[in-house]
Structure formats: structure tokens, C-alpha cells
N, C-alpha and C positions, 0 to 999 in steps of 0.2 A: 188065320185069326182076323177078326173084324177090327175096324178102326176104333181106337180108344178116344172117348169123348171126355174132356175135363169139364165137370159141372161146378160152377162157382155160385156162391151165395151172395146175394145183394140185399141192401136195406133201403127202404124208403121211409121217410118221416112225414107223418100226417099231423099237421097243426090245426089251428082253428080256421084259417082262411086259405092255407096253402098246403100242398103236398110237395116235398122235395124228393125227387126220384133221380137215380143215376142217369147220366147222359147216355142215351141209347142210339143205335144207328137209325132207328125210326124217327128220331128227333131232327136228324141232320137237314133234310130239305127245308123244313120251316125255319130252323136256325139260320140256314144259309140265306133264306129270303129276308130275314131280319137284317142281316149284315150287308144288305144292299143299300141300306138307309145311311146316307152320309152323316146324318146327325148322330146315329148310334155308333158309327165307326169313330167319329171324333170323340164322343163321350167315353168310349171304352179304350181309346188309343189303339184301335185295331186296324189292320190292313185288309183290303178286300181279297177274298180267296175264291177260287173256282169251287164248284160243287165237289169235285174229286178231292181237292185239297182239304175241304171241310170234313169229308169222311176220314181222311188221314189224320186230321187234327182231333177228331172225336176219339179215334183209337189211341192217339198219343196222350190225350188228356186222361183217359180212363186207365192207362197203364203206367203213368208217371208216378212213382212213389212219393214225390214231393208236391203233388197236387191232389185236391179233392174237388170235384165238380158235381153239382146237382142242377138239374133242370127244375124250374119252379112251375108248378101247376096251380092255377087259380081254381079253387074248389067250386066256384060259382059256375064254371063252364065244363065240368066233368060230366060227360054223358053217361047215364046209367050209374051203376055202382063202380067204385074204384076197384080196378083189377090189378093187383100187384104183378109186376113184370110186363105190363102193357104200357106203351109210351104215352097214351092219352094225349095225342098231338092236339086234339081240339081244345085242350085246356092249357097248353103251353103259354107261358107269359114272360119268361125270362130265365136267367140263370144266376147262381151264386157260387163263388169259387174261393178257395184258399190256396195260397202258395207258400210252401215252407222253403224259402230260397235264401235264408240267412246262413251263410257258411259258418259264421261264428257262433250261432245259436239256432239249432234246428227246431227249438220249441217256440220260435217266433213265426207268426203266419200273417201274410198279407191277405186281406179279404176284399172281394169285389162283388158288386151286385149290379145286375142289369134288369130292369123291367121294360121289356120291349113293346108290350101291347098297351096302347093308350087306354083301352077299356078297363085295364086292371090297375091303373095308377090312381093314387089318392085314396086307397082303401086300406093302407097299412100293410100291404103285402111285402114291400121292400123291407120294412122294419122287422116283421116276423121272420122273413127268410134269413136275414142277417143274424138275428138272435138264435135261430135254430142251428144255423151253421156254426156259430161261435160255441154254443152249448155242446154240439157234437164234437167239435175240435178240442174243447177243454176236457171232455170225458174220455175220448178215445185216443187223442194224440198228445194229451198233457200240455197243450199250448198255454203259455203263461203271459204272452203279450201279442196283441194284434196291431197291425198297421194298415193304413188305407192311403192310397195315392189317388187324388182326385183333381181333375182340372179345375183351376181357380174360377172358371166361369160356370161350372156345374153347381149352381147354388142349391138345387134340390138335394143332390147327394151329400154336399157339404153339410147342409142342415140336418139330414137324416143321421149321419155319423156323429155329429156333435150332440144331437139329442140322445144318442145311445151312450154317451159318455166319452167318446173319443176326443182327444185334445190336440190342438194344432202343435206340430213339432217343428216343421220347417216349410219354407216356400221356395220353389225354384222359379226364378225369373226366366231362365232359359226354356224350361219345359212347361212353364205356366201351370204349375202343379203344386198342390198343397199335400204335405204328408201329415197324417194324423196318427196318434198312438193311443192304445187302450191297454193298460196294465191290469192283469187278472189278479186282483187282491183276493184274499180269502173270502171276503164278503161277496165280491162279484162272482167268484167261482160258485159259491153256494146259490146265488140267485140264478145263475145260468143253469146249473144242474137241476134246480127246482122246476125250470121250464120243461124239462124232459118228462116230468111226472104226468103232464097232460098231453104228451105226444104219443100217438099210436104208431107203433113200429110194424112195418110190413116186411117180412123176409121172403125172398123168392129165389129160385135157382135159374141159372142161365148156362147154356153150353156155347154161347157166343163170346169168344174171348175179347171182342171189342166192347162188350158190356160188362166188364169184370170189376167195376168200381166197388170198393168197400168190402172186398172179400175178407172174411174172417174178422170183421170188426163188429163190436156189439154196441147196442144203444140201450139206454135206460137200465 
């Protein structure tokens, strides 16, 4: 008998300026190159990894049930037509993540955004990416509260999240970090779900278990 291949279904979200796609193995080399930048490491609170460790991290991120990770593509730099299932490395600009790591309440999610490419900054891409991620999380994971932990010197990210309605919750002098919170009221939930009405959903299959993000989850 031949080898059995497990085919998983994945979802990408196409907004006005961005496409959020699952973190694929094809993204790893460019992602690794980003994380050689000391400023990005500091802004994201990350440690430098080898390329091999980055591949292991990609698998870990896509298989952890308490995480959801999208790579952000800048639509201005997609070459040709958007091809679902392709990494479109040429348009990679950052990533957006949520972590459901509150043991007391699994419906609380911490959200992070990184726009690594200078050419894509100042275009509203960070804002759209965070909103799409939040809308996705509210619809599919029933998240009712979001938090964000941001270095107190990262004025751009602090400004972004405050404009989105996040409110300062606490400040750590030790970690030089501000924690912000966003409670999903009925009105906010309706507003976030309305965003999905204008989102184009692309579903595609994969037989690569390291690209298994979003299996069985629906959008829109």
C-alpha cells in the first residue's frame, strides 16, 4: 500500500491593502533575514535564532492550538495574480499573531503586529492587519478580550493600538512594557464582523504538515 497523505485546508484573508496568509515554510528564509535586525528583535522582544531554529519555530507556530499566525503580504508588491497556497515572498511585509495563553480564560488573546519592511510602513497596513486578525478571532475563536504588550519606547505601536480602542491597563518598570486591553462589547463585535463582509477568503489545500494553520476554521 502507498503512503497516506493528509491534506489540510488553509485560509487566507484578502483585505484592501493586505493579504493575510498562513506562515509557510517558504516564508522562513526572509523572516529569518528580518530577525537579524537588532531593532526588530528589540521591538518584538525576540531572541536571535539560527535558520534551522527558525524552521522549527515555523512548525511550532503552525501546530500550536493556542496560537494563530499570519504572514502579512503588501498587495502593492504581489507579482502577477494572487495565487492561493503560494507564499508570495516578494510581497512579505510582516506578521500578525494572537496567543491564547490565559489559563484562567481561554477566550482572552494577546495580539502582536510587526511590519518589518520600511517600504510598507505608513500605509495603514498595520492597522488593517490587526483589525482583520481581531475580526477572525472574534468570529472563529469567540475571543471576548484582547491584550497587547508593547515596549514603552515603541511609540508607533502604542499609538496604533490606542487608536484602535485599546486602553492602557498597566506598566512594568522592570520590563519597560505597557499592557493594553480591548474588551469586545456587542457593538465592537458587530463592527469587527462587519469588516469581514469586505474580505475575500481564499481556501486552499496543503499536504505539508508544517503549513497546517487554520485547518477546519471558517471565515465570513
